[in-house]
PAZAPA-4460 file (N, C-alpha, C; in steps of 0.05 Angstrom, whole numbers, plus 32768, in hexadecimal, padded with zeros to 4 digits):
% residues 256
    n_x    n_y    n_z   ca_x   ca_y   ca_z    c_x    c_y    c_z   seq   type   mol
   8071   809A   7E3C   805A   8089   7E41   8062   806E   7E4C     1      M     A
   8078   8063   7E41   8081   8049   7E4A   8089   804B   7E68     2      K     A
   8096   8061   7E70   809E   8065   7E8B   8086   8065   7E9E     3      G     A
   8070   8073   7E96   8059   8075   7EA7   804B   805A   7EAA     4      I     A
   8046   804C   7E93   8038   8032   7E95   8049   801D   7EA3     5      T     A
   8063   801D   7E9E   8074   800A   7EAB   8075   800F   7EC9     6      H     A
   8076   8029   7ED0   8076   8030   7EEC   805C   8028   7EF9     7      M     A
   8045   802C   7EEC   802B   8025   7EF7   8028   8007   7EFC     8      K     A
   8032   7FF7   7EEA   8031   7FDA   7EED   803F   7FD2   7F07     9      L     A
   8056   7FDE   7F0C   8066   7FD5   7F23   805F   7FE5   7F3C    10      H     A
   8051   7FFB   7F3A   804A   800A   7F52   8031   7FFD   7F5F    11      L     A
   8027   7FE7   7F54   8013   7FD8   7F62   8020   7FCA   7F7A    12      F     A
   803B   7FC6   7F77   804A   7FB8   7F8B   8063   7FC9   7F90    13      V     A
   8073   7FC2   7FA2   808E   7FCC   7FA6   8098   7FC7   7FC2    14      T     A
   80AB   7FDA   7FCB   80B7   7FCE   7FE1   80CC   7FDC   7FF0    15      A     A
   80D5   7FD1   8008   80ED   7FDA   8014   80F4   7FD0   802F    16      A     A
   80E8   7FD9   8045   80F6   7FD6   805E   80E6   7FC5   8072    17      I     A
   80E1   7FAC   806B   80D4   7F9A   807E   80E6   7F97   8096    18      A     A
   8100   7F9D   8093   8113   7F9B   80A9   810C   7FAF   80BF    19      A     A
   80FC   7FC3   80B9   80F5   7FD6   80CF   80E6   7FC8   80E5    20      T     A
   80D7   7FB3   80DE   80C9   7FA4   80F3   80DC   7F98   8107    21      A     A
   80F4   7F91   80FF   8107   7F85   8111   8114   7F9A   8123    22      L     A
   8115   7FB3   811A   8121   7FC9   8129   810D   7FD5   813D    23      A     A
   80F3   7FD1   8139   80DF   7FDF   8149   80E1   7FDB   8167    24      A     A
   80E8   7FC3   8171   80E9   7FBF   818E   80FC   7FD3   819C    25      P     A
   810F   7FDF   818E   8120   7FF2   819A   8111   800B   81A2    26      A     A
   80FA   8010   8194   80EB   8029   8199   80D3   8024   81AC    27      F     A
   80C8   800C   81AB   80B0   8007   81BB   80AF   7FEA   81C4    28      A     A
   80A4   7FE6   81DC   80A3   7FCB   81E8   8090   7FB9   81D8    29      A     A
   807B   7FC4   81CE   8067   7FB4   81C1   805F   7FC0   81A6    30      E     A
   8071   7FBD   8192   8069   7FC7   8177   8054   7FB5   816B    31      P     A
   8045   7FBF   8158   8031   7FB0   814A   8037   7FB3   812C    32      V     A
   8035   7F9C   811E   803A   7F9D   8102   8039   7F82   80F5    33      G     A
   8045   7F7F   80DE   8045   7F66   80D0   805A   7F65   80BA    34      S     A
   8060   7F4D   80B1   8071   7F48   809A   8062   7F35   8088    35      I     A
   8060   7F3C   806E   8051   7F2C   805C   8060   7F25   8042    36      G     A
   8058   7F0F   8036   8063   7F06   801D   804C   7EFF   800B    37      L     A
   804B   7F0A   7FF3   8034   7F05   7FE1   803D   7F02   7FC4    38      S     A
   802B   7EF5   7FB5   802F   7EF2   7F98   8018   7F00   7F8A    39      A     A
   801E   7F0D   7F74   8009   7F1B   7F65   800B   7F16   7F47    40      S     A
   7FF4   7F19   7F3A   7FF3   7F17   7F1D   7FE4   7F2F   7F12    41      H     A
   7FF0   7F3C   7EFE   7FE4   7F54   7EF3   7FE0   7F50   7ED5    42      T     A
   7FC8   7F58   7ECB   7FC2   7F58   7EAE   7FBD   7F75   7EA6    43      E     A
   7FCD   7F7F   7E93   7FCD   7F9B   7E8B   7FC6   7F9E   7E6E    44      L     A
   7FB5   7FB2   7E68   7FAF   7FB9   7E4C   7FB5   7FD7   7E49    45      E     A
   7FC6   7FDD   7E35   7FCC   7FF9   7E2E   7FC6   7FFC   7E11    46      V     A
   7FAF   8007   7E09   7FA8   8009   7DED   7FA6   7FED   7DE2    47      G     A
   7FB4   7FE7   7DCC   7FB3   7FCD   7DBF   7FC6   7FB9   7DCC    48      P     A
   7FD6   7FC2   7DE0   7FEB   7FB1   7DEB   7FE0   7FA3   7E04    49      I     A
   7FE3   7F89   7E05   7FDD   7F79   7E1D   7FF7   7F70   7E2A    50      D     A
   7FF7   7F71   7E44   800F   7F68   7E53   8005   7F5B   7E6D    51      A     A
   8015   7F49   7E78   800F   7F3D   7E92   8029   7F38   7EA1    52      E     A
   8027   7F36   7EBB   803F   7F31   7ECA   8039   7F26   7EE6    53      G     A
   804D   7F1A   7EF2   804B   7F0F   7F0C   8060   7F1C   7F1E    54      D     A
   805A   7F1E   7F38   806C   7F2B   7F4B   806B   7F1D   7F66    55      G     A
   8081   7F21   7F75   8082   7F17   7F90   808B   7F2F   7FA2    56      F     A
   807B   7F33   7FB7   8080   7F4B   7FC8   8085   7F43   7FE5    57      T     A
   809A   7F4E   7FF0   80A0   7F4C   800D   809A   7F67   8019    58      L     A
   8088   7F69   802C   8082   7F82   8038   8081   7F80   8057    59      D     A
   8084   7F97   8064   8083   7F97   8081   8079   7FB2   808B    60      G     A
   806D   7FB2   80A3   8065   7FCB   80AF   8067   7FC8   80CE    61      S     A
   806C   7FDE   80DB   806E   7FDE   80F8   8065   7FF9   8103    62      V     A
   8055   7FF8   8118   804B   8010   8125   8053   800F   8142    63      A     A
   805E   8025   814C   8064   8027   8169   805D   8043   8173    64      F     A
   8056   8044   818C   804E   805E   8198   8066   806E   819F    65      Q     A
   8066   8087   8195   807B   809A   819D   8072   80A9   81B7    66      A     A
   8058   80A9   81BC   804C   80B5   81D4   8030   80A9   81D7    67      S     A
   8021   80AF   81EC   8007   80A2   81EE   7FF4   80A7   81D6    68      P     A
   7FF7   80BD   81C8   7FE5   80C3   81B1   7FF3   80C1   8196    69      N     A
   800D   80C4   8195   801B   80C5   817C   8027   80AA   8175    70      W     A
   8024   80A2   815B   802E   8088   8152   803F   808C   8139    71      T     A
   8055   807E   8139   8067   807D   8121   8062   8062   8113    72      V     A
   805D   8064   80F9   8059   804C   80E8   806D   804B   80D2    73      T     A
   807C   8036   80D0   8090   8032   80BA   8087   801A   80A9    74      L     A
   8087   801E   808F   807E   800A   807D   8092   8007   8066    75      T     A
   8096   7FEF   805C   80A8   7FEC   8046   80A1   7FD3   8036    76      G     A
   80AC   7FD1   801E   80A7   7FB9   800E   80BC   7FB7   7FF8    77      A     A
   80BE   7F9F   7FED   80D0   7F9A   7FD6   80C2   7F86   7FC4    78      A     A
   80C3   7F8B   7FAA   80B6   7F79   7F97   80C8   7F72   7F80    79      V     A
   80C6   7F59   7F78   80D4   7F4F   7F61   80BE   7F46   7F4D    80      S     A
   80BF   7F51   7F35   80AA   7F4B   7F22   80B5   7F43   7F07    81      S     A
   80A5   7F34   7EF9   80AC   7F29   7EDE   8093   7F2B   7ECD    82      D     A
   8095   7F3C   7EB8   807D   7F40   7EA7   8085   7F44   7E8A    83      D     A
   8070   7F49   7E7A   8075   7F4C   7E5D   8086   7F64   7E56    84      S     A
   8087   7F78   7E68   8096   7F90   7E63   80B3   7F8E   7E6D    85      L     A
   80B9   7F78   7E7B   80D4   7F74   7E85   80D4   7F6D   7EA2    86      G     A
   80EC   7F68   7EAD   80F0   7F61   7EC9   80F6   7F7B   7ED9    87      D     A
   80EF   7F7B   7EF2   80F4   7F93   7F02   80F5   7F8C   7F20    88      D     A
   8103   7F9B   7F2F   8103   7F9A   7F4C   80FE   7FB6   7F57    89      T     A
   80EC   7FB9   7F69   80E4   7FD3   7F73   80E5   7FD4   7F92    90      A     A
   80E9   7FEC   7F9D   80EB   7FEF   7FB9   80DC   8009   7FC2    91      F     A
   80D2   8009   7FDA   80C6   8022   7FE5   80C4   8021   8003    92      A     A
   80C3   8038   800F   80BF   803A   802C   80AD   8052   8032    93      G     A
   809E   8050   8049   808B   8063   8050   808C   8067   806F    94      N     A
   808B   8080   8078   808B   8087   8094   8073   8099   809A    95      A     A
   8063   8093   80AE   804C   80A4   80B5   804D   80AA   80D3    96      A     A
   8044   80C2   80DA   8042   80CA   80F6   8025   80D2   80FB    97      L     A
   8017   80C3   810B   7FFA   80C8   810F   7FF3   80CD   812C    98      T     A
   7FDF   80DE   812F   7FD4   80E4   814A   7FB9   80D4   814D    99      Y     A
   7FB6   80C6   8163   7F9E   80B6   8167   7F8C   80C3   817C   100      A     A
   7F73   80C6   8174   7F5E   80CE   8186   7F4F   80B6   8191   101      G     A
   7F38   80BA   819C   7F29   80A4   81A7   7F1F   8090   8192   102      S     A
   7F18   809A   817A   7F0E   8089   8165   7F17   8092   814A   103      D     A
   7F2E   809E   8148   7F39   80A7   812F   7F58   80A9   8131   104      W     A
   7F64   80AC   8119   7F81   80AF   8117   7F87   80BF   80FE   105      R     A
   7F9B   80D1   80FF   7FA2   80E1   80E8   7FBE   80EC   80EB   106      A     A
   7FCB   80F0   80D3   7FE6   80FC   80D4   7FF3   80FB   80B9   107      G     A
   800B   8106   80B6   801A   8108   809D   802A   80EF   8097   108      P     A
   8032   80EC   807E   8045   80D7   8077   8059   80E1   8062   109      F     A
   8070   80D4   8060   8083   80D9   804B   808B   80BD   803F   110      V     A
   8092   80BD   8026   8098   80A3   8019   80AC   80A7   8003   111      A     A
   80BA   8092   7FFD   80CC   8091   7FE5   80CB   8075   7FDA   112      V     A
   80CB   8074   7FBF   80CB   805A   7FB2   80DB   805B   7F98   113      G     A
   80E4   8044   7F8F   80F3   8042   7F76   80E9   802A   7F66   114      E     A
   80E2   8030   7F4D   80D9   801B   7F3B   80E0   8023   7F1E   115      A     A
   80E9   800F   7F0F   80F0   8014   7EF3   8105   802B   7EF0   116      S     A
   8118   802C   7F03   812D   8040   7F03   8123   805C   7F07   117      D     A
   810A   805F   7F11   80FF   8079   7F17   80FA   807A   7F36   118      E     A
   80FD   8092   7F41   80F9   8096   7F5E   80E1   80A7   7F63   119      T     A
   80CF   809E   7F74   80B7   80AD   7F7C   80BA   80B7   7F99   120      L     A
   80B5   80D1   7F9D   80B4   80DD   7FB7   8097   80E6   7FBC   121      W     A
   808E   80E2   7FD4   8072   80E9   7FDA   806E   80F2   7FF6   122      A     A
   805C   8105   7FFA   8054   810F   8015   8035   8111   8015   123      V     A
   802A   810F   802C   800D   8111   802E   8003   810C   804A   124      G     A
   7FE9   8105   804C   7FDD   8101   8066   7FCB   80E9   8065   125      G     A
   7FC8   80DB   807C   7FB6   80C4   807F   7FA3   80C9   8096   126      V     A
   7F8C   80BC   8095   7F78   80BF   80AA   7F67   80A6   80AC   127      A     A
   7F5F   809F   80C5   7F4D   8088   80C9   7F38   8090   80DD   128      Q     A
   7F20   8085   80D9   7F0A   8088   80EB   7EFF   806D   80F3   129      K     A
   7EFC   8068   810D   7EF4   804D   8116   7ED7   804F   811F   130      Y     A
   7EC6   803E   8113   7EAA   803C   811A   7EA3   801F   8120   131      I     A
   7EA4   8017   8139   7E9F   7FFB   813F   7EB3   7FE9   8131   132      G     A
   7EA9   7FD7   8121   7EB9   7FC3   8112   7EC2   7FCE   80F7   133      D     A
   7EBD   7FE7   80F1   7EC3   7FF3   80D7   7ED9   8008   80DA   134      V     A
   7EED   8007   80C9   7F01   801C   80C7   7EFE   802A   80AC   135      T     A
   7EFB   8045   80AD   7EFB   8055   8095   7F17   8062   8093   136      L     A
   7F24   805C   807D   7F40   8065   8079   7F42   8076   8060   137      S     A
   7F52   808C   8062   7F55   809D   804B   7F72   80A8   804A   138      G     A
   7F7A   80B1   8032   7F95   80BC   802F   7F94   80CF   8017   139      A     A
   7FA4   80E4   8019   7FA9   80F6   8002   7FC7   80FC   8002   140      V     A
   7FD2   8101   7FEA   7FEE   8107   7FE9   7FF7   8111   7FCE   141      G     A
   8010   811C   7FCE   801D   8126   7FB6   8037   8117   7FB2   142      F     A
   803E   8112   7F99   8057   8104   7F94   8065   810F   7F7B   143      G     A
   807E   8108   7F78   808D   8110   7F60   809F   80F9   7F58   144      Q     A
   80A0   80F4   7F3D   80B0   80DF   7F33   80C8   80EC   7F25   145      V     A
   80E0   80E6   7F2F   80F8   80F1   7F22   80FD   80E2   7F08   146      D     A
   810A   80EF   7EF6   8111   80E2   7EDD   80FD   80E5   7EC7   147      G     A
   80E3   80E4   7ECD   80CF   80E8   7EB8   80BF   8102   7EBE   148      I     A
   80C8   8112   7ED1   80BC   812C   7ED7   809D   812A   7ED9   149      D     A
   8094   8118   7EEB   8078   8114   7EEF   8070   811B   7F0C   150      A     A
   805A   812A   7F0F   804F   8130   7F29   8036   811F   7F2D   151      D     A
   8031   8116   7F45   801A   8104   7F4B   8009   8110   7F61   152      L     A
   7FEF   810D   7F5F   7FDD   8113   7F75   7FCC   80FA   7F79   153      F     A
   7FC8   80F3   7F92   7FB8   80DB   7F97   7FA4   80DF   7FAE   154      G     A
   7F8D   80D2   7FAC   7F79   80D2   7FC1   7F6C   80B7   7FC1   155      A     A
   7F67   80AD   7FD9   7F5C   8092   7FDC   7F4C   808F   7FF5   156      R     A
   7F36   807F   7FF4   7F27   8078   800B   7F23   805A   800C   157      G     A
   7F21   8050   8025   7F1D   8033   8028   7F0B   802D   8040   158      E     A
   7EFB   8018   803D   7EEA   800F   8053   7EF4   7FF3   805B   159      V     A
   7EFA   7FEF   8075   7F02   7FD5   807F   7EEE   7FCC   8093   160      R     A
   7EE3   7FB4   808F   7ECF   7FA9   80A2   7EDB   7F90   80AF   161      Y     A
   7EDA   7F8F   80C9   7EE5   7F79   80D8   7ECE   7F66   80E0   162      F     A
   7ECC   7F50   80D1   7EB8   7F3C   80D7   7EBD   7F31   80F3   163      V     A
   7ED6   7F2E   80FA   7EE0   7F28   8114   7EFB   7F36   8117   164      S     A
   7F07   7F34   812F   7F21   7F40   8133   7F36   7F34   8122   165      D     A
   7F31   7F1C   8118   7F45   7F0E   8107   7F3D   7F0B   80EA   166      N     A
   7F27   7F19   80E2   7F1E   7F16   80C6   7F15   7F32   80BC   167      F     A
   7F22   7F3B   80A7   7F1C   7F56   809C   7F16   7F54   807E   168      R     A
   7F02   7F63   8075   7EFD   7F67   8059   7EFE   7F85   8053   169      I     A
   7F06   7F8C   803C   7F0A   7FA9   8036   7F05   7FAF   8018   170      N     A
   7EFE   7FC8   8013   7EFB   7FD2   7FF8   7F03   7FEF   7FF7   171      G     A
   7F0E   7FF7   7FE0   7F18   8013   7FDE   7F15   801E   7FC2   172      G     A
   7F18   8038   7FC0   7F17   8046   7FA6   7F2B   805D   7FA7   173      F     A
   7F3A   8061   7F91   7F4E   8076   7F91   7F52   8082   7F76   174      G     A
   7F5E   809A   7F76   7F64   80A9   7F5E   7F81   80B2   7F5F   175      L     A
   7F90   80AD   7F4A   7FAB   80B8   7F47   7FAC   80C9   7F2E   176      T     A
   7FB5   80E2   7F31   7FB8   80F4   7F1B   7FD6   80F8   7F15   177      Q     A
   7FDD   80F5   7EFB   7FF9   80F8   7EF3   7FFA   8111   7EE1   178      I     A
   800D   8122   7EE7   8011   813A   7ED6   802E   813E   7ED1   179      S     A
   8035   8148   7EB9   8051   814B   7EB2   8053   814A   7E94   180      G     A
   8064   8137   7E8A   8066   8134   7E6D   804C   812A   7E60   181      T     A
   803C   811D   7E70   8021   8114   7E67   800E   8113   7E7F   182      G     A
   7FF6   811E   7E7C   7FE3   811E   7E92   7FD0   8106   7E90   183      D     A
   7FC9   80FB   7EA7   7FB8   80E4   7EA7   7FAB   80E0   7EC3   184      A     A
   7F93   80D6   7EC3   7F85   80CE   7EDB   7F83   80AF   7EDB   185      D     A
   7F89   80A3   7EF2   7F85   8086   7EF5   7F73   8081   7F0D   186      L     A
   7F5F   8070   7F09   7F4B   8069   7F1D   7F4F   804C   7F25   187      W     A
   7F4F   8048   7F40   7F54   802D   7F4A   7F3E   8025   7F5E   188      T     A
   7F33   800D   7F5A   7F21   8001   7F6E   7F2D   7FE7   7F77   189      T     A
   7F28   7FE0   7F90   7F35   7FC9   7F9C   7F23   7FBC   7FB0   190      S     A
   7F26   7FA1   7FB3   7F18   7F92   7FC8   7F2D   7F7E   7FD3   191      V     A
   7F29   7F76   7FEC   7F3C   7F63   7FF7   7F33   7F59   8012   192      G     A
   7F44   7F49   801E   7F3E   7F3F   8039   7F56   7F31   8045   193      G     A
   7F54   7F2C   805F   7F6A   7F1F   806D   7F5E   7F0F   8084   194      E     A
   7F69   7EF7   8089   7F5F   7EE6   809F   7F77   7EDC   80AF   195      Y     A
   7F77   7EE1   80C9   7F8C   7ED7   80DB   7F82   7EBE   80E9   196      Q     A
   7F92   7EA9   80E9   7F8B   7E90   80F5   7F8C   7E93   8114   197      F     A
   7F77   7E8A   8121   7F74   7E8D   813D   7F8B   7E81   814C   198      A     A
   7F95   7E90   8160   7FAB   7E86   8171   7FC6   7E87   8164   199      G     A
   7FC8   7E92   814C   7FE2   7E94   813E   7FE6   7EB0   8134   200      T     A
   7FFF   7EB7   812D   8005   7ED2   8121   8002   7ED1   8103   201      P     A
   7FFA   7EBB   80F7   7FFA   7EB8   80DA   7FDF   7EBF   80CE   202      W     A
   7FE0   7ECC   80B7   7FC7   7ED2   80A9   7FCB   7ECE   808B   203      S     A
   7FB5   7ECC   807D   7FB6   7ECB   805F   7FA5   7EE2   8055   204      V     A
   7FAD   7EED   803F   7F9F   7F05   8034   7F9E   7F03   8016   205      F     A
   7F8C   7F13   800A   7F89   7F14   7FED   7F7B   7F2D   7FE5   206      G     A
   7F7D   7F34   7FCC   7F70   7F4C   7FC2   7F6F   7F4D   7FA4   207      G     A
   7F5E   7F5F   7F9A   7F5B   7F64   7F7E   7F5A   7F82   7F79   208      F     A
   7F6B   7F8C   7F67   7F6B   7FA9   7F5F   7F65   7FAC   7F42   209      D     A
   7F54   7FC0   7F3B   7F4F   7FC7   7F1F   7F55   7FE4   7F1B   210      H     A
   7F66   7FEA   7F08   7F6E   8005   7F02   7F68   800B   7EE4   211      T     A
   7F5D   8023   7EDF   7F59   802A   7EC3   7F5E   8048   7EBF   212      D     A
   7F65   804F   7EA7   7F6A   806B   7E9F   7F63   806F   7E82   213      S     A
   7F4F   8081   7E7E   7F48   8088   7E63   7F5E   8097   7E55   214      D     A
   7F6C   80A8   7E65   7F82   80B8   7E59   7F98   80A7   7E4E   215      D     A
   7F9E   8091   7E5B   7FB4   8080   7E52   7FA9   8068   7E43   216      L     A
   7F8F   8065   7E40   7F82   804E   7E34   7F8D   8035   7E41   217      D     A
   7F8C   8035   7E5C   7F99   8020   7E6C   7F84   8013   7E7F   218      L     A
   7F86   7FF9   7E81   7F78   7FEA   7E97   7F8B   7FD6   7EA2   219      T     A
   7F89   7FD1   7EBC   7F9B   7FBD   7EC9   7F8B   7FB0   7EDF   220      A     A
   7F8E   7F96   7EE1   7F81   7F86   7EF6   7F97   7F76   7F04   221      D     A
   7F97   7F77   7F1F   7FAC   7F69   7F2E   7F9E   7F58   7F44   222      T     A
   7FA6   7F3F   7F45   7F9E   7F2D   7F5A   7FB6   7F26   7F6C   223      V     A
   7FB2   7F27   7F86   7FC8   7F22   7F99   7FBF   7F0F   7FAF   224      K     A
   7FD0   7EFC   7FB6   7FCC   7EE9   7FCB   7FE6   7EE8   7FDC   225      L     A
   7FE3   7EE6   7FF6   7FFB   7EE5   8007   7FF6   7EDB   8023   226      G     A
   800C   7ED9   8031   800C   7ED0   804D   801B   7EE5   805E   227      V     A
   8012   7EE9   8077   801D   7EFF   8087   8022   7EF5   80A3   228      R     A
   8038   7EFE   80AF   803F   7EF9   80CB   803B   7F13   80DA   229      L     A
   8028   7F13   80EC   8023   7F2B   80FC   802F   7F2A   8118   230      G     A
   8032   7F41   8124   803C   7F42   8140   802E   7F59   814E   231      F     A
   8028   7F55   8168   801C   7F6A   8178   7FFE   7F68   817A   232      G     A
   7FF1   7F54   816E   7FD4   7F52   8170   7FC7   7F47   8158   233      G     A
   7FAC   7F47   8158   7F9D   7F3D   8141   7F9A   7F52   812C   234      D     A
   7F8A   7F4C   8117   7F87   7F5E   8100   7F7B   7F79   8108   235      L     A
   7F67   7F78   811A   7F5A   7F91   8122   7F6D   7FA2   8133   236      K     A
   7F7C   7F95   8144   7F90   7FA4   8154   7FA5   7FB1   8142   237      T     A
   7FAE   7FA2   812D   7FC1   7FAE   811A   7FB5   7FC6   810C   238      R     A
   7F9C   7FC4   8105   7F8F   7FDB   80F7   7F8D   7FF3   8109   239      D     A
   7F84   7FEF   8122   7F7F   8006   8134   7F99   8011   8141   240      R     A
   7FAF   8002   813E   7FC8   800B   814A   7FD7   801F   8137   241      S     A
   7FCE   8020   811E   7FDC   8032   810B   7FEE   8023   80F8   242      G     A
   7FF1   8009   80FB   8004   7FF9   80EA   7FFA   7FF8   80CD   243      A     A
   7FE0   7FFC   80C8   7FD5   7FFA   80AD   7FCA   8015   80A3   244      D     A
   7FD7   802B   80AB   7FCC   8045   80A3   7FD0   804B   8085   245      V     A
   7FE4   803E   8079   7FE8   8042   805D   7FF9   805B   8058   246      G     A
   7FF2   806A   8043   8002   8081   803B   8006   8081   801D   247      G     A
   801E   8083   8014   8023   8082   7FF7   801A   8067   7FEB   248      A     A
   801A   8052   7FFC   8012   8038   7FF3   7FF5   8039   7FE8   249      A     A
   7FE3   8046   7FF7   7FC7   8046   7FEE   7FC2   805A   7FD9   250      S     A
   7FD5   806D   7FD4   7FD1   8081   7FBF   7FDD   807A   7FA5   251      L     A
   7FF6   8072   7FA5   8005   806E   7F8C   800D   8051   7F88   252      F     A
   8007   803F   7F9B   800D   8023   7F98   802A   801C   7F9E   253      G     A
   803A   802E   7FAA   8056   8028   7FAC   805D   8014   7FC2   254      I     A
   8049   800D   7FD3   804E   7FF9   7FE7   803B   7FE2   7FE6   255      L     A
   802E   7FDE   7FD0   801A   7FC9   7FCD   8028   7FAE   7FC7   256      Q     A
***
């Protein structure tokens, strides 16, 4: 139980390969992506136990075209956290290959993450539908955690509305099922937004996540604020290019 709850606290965030953004120009003349730095605060209740913690996350993503319709997206992050359950550093990376139609995008992803000395492997699929200034985004996937013999299934949907090309608000809902030494369902709702300053590559973003599980008698609330350096275009361009397709990040929190 301690492994699952400790993992969940830190799987809100994590990390790995923001350096992929620096390597992208070797593959494409005009990659699109971003590098972000954020701070978060989590309040966790597990039965009669209350805990809270703070974290700092460095994350990055880059998307480049492998062909006129196929896009490769690499995402990574690293987090350092300090909470009532102890200190931890976590890492993760995600790679997706998507095919883009006239107003949609879909494809598979693979991911690996490490938190609390446990390793998570995940595979699945992502999809996006573009309707004017709205992006409908979804993901499903399966994962396995080594060391605690746990299998994961995740499904998530999100709506992103672009008030302008430089201003986005979003909301999502997801389910993570854990099976193995103990079975549990975790439900997560989230809201957030990002604003890019006109004429600059800099943006500020924030969000709020709420997770609860009757099986684990667990609730967790996380608030995050950060700053991001984008390249290749504005927020809407980044969204439609495939740089924000997600993957294991949106399912299990390993890149949040």
